[in-house]
C-alpha angles and dihedrals in degrees: 000000000000111000109231109183130213101188103016095266115045118068121226088254091055091050092048091051091049091050093047102041111016094041104018097058090063094051114095113244093004105137106220092179093058092046097048098039096085090055093048092046091062092069103015094110089056091048093050091046093052094045093050100033086230136106108266127181130187118242104180145339123235093015111189123232122194113242123217113269118255109229132269089020119077096191114142107244128183143188126202129234113211095238138359110213135174128222101211093189098056096025092238130146112221123211100203121199125187119206127182102179136034092238091055091068099087114190089216091056095051089044089055089057093045092047091050091054092047093049092050097041094104096056136053106285102218096048087050093050093045093045092052090051088055091050091052091048092055095054100033123110086218096062095145092055092047090049091055090044092053092047092052091048093048091052089052091050091048089053090051094048089053087060099039138031111296110250094023091117090059090068096046122128121223131234134179117230120193122194117190152109117323095251090054104044099037088073109109108277119225121242112289093028136106122196126195130183121222090246091053089050094050092048092050092048091047089059092049103039138036117244094219094061095039104041096144094051093050092046088061094042094048091051092048090049089062087068088068087072095059 
């Protein structure tokens, strides 16, 4: 990344991170997670690969999951996981959630993810996930966006199937991965979940990559690690 400077010392990336995390987390209703997610997404596959010791690839951001209906209504409702990733080594789909504050980990949200996995435990996971995406597309008012989203996802799956056995994804298991501040993620995870603090992530990446060649990535990780102190 080219370093444009604003005051002769701080790069534009450093200033953005300060605005998003140092300042943004103290602004009511400012959504730090939404603002920082595009930065994290650039190297998330590498982070997940290092943490697991496996080869992990990203499939999609903001992947929708169908929520249980609320009787007597039968309206199709959904919630979005931050990223859908795939562990190619263990053949596991990863529902990845980024949290930047303790209060952002809503029990109801995590229960939605756990409930979804429980409801779909008796059927192949990927066909269920993909089928639910199709159902949401049909009833959504944003059909054109969902159409583009599906096309991008299908291209990614086609690329994967060119590398691995076709149909392998249909037999994949599913896990929830939570990335967040230490006080948030060091709560006891439920079965089928893995939680990592920002400090743990930075330490693992420091062992795997040099700072000199990956300055931008470590700028983001160092700034996220300060949230462990909150």
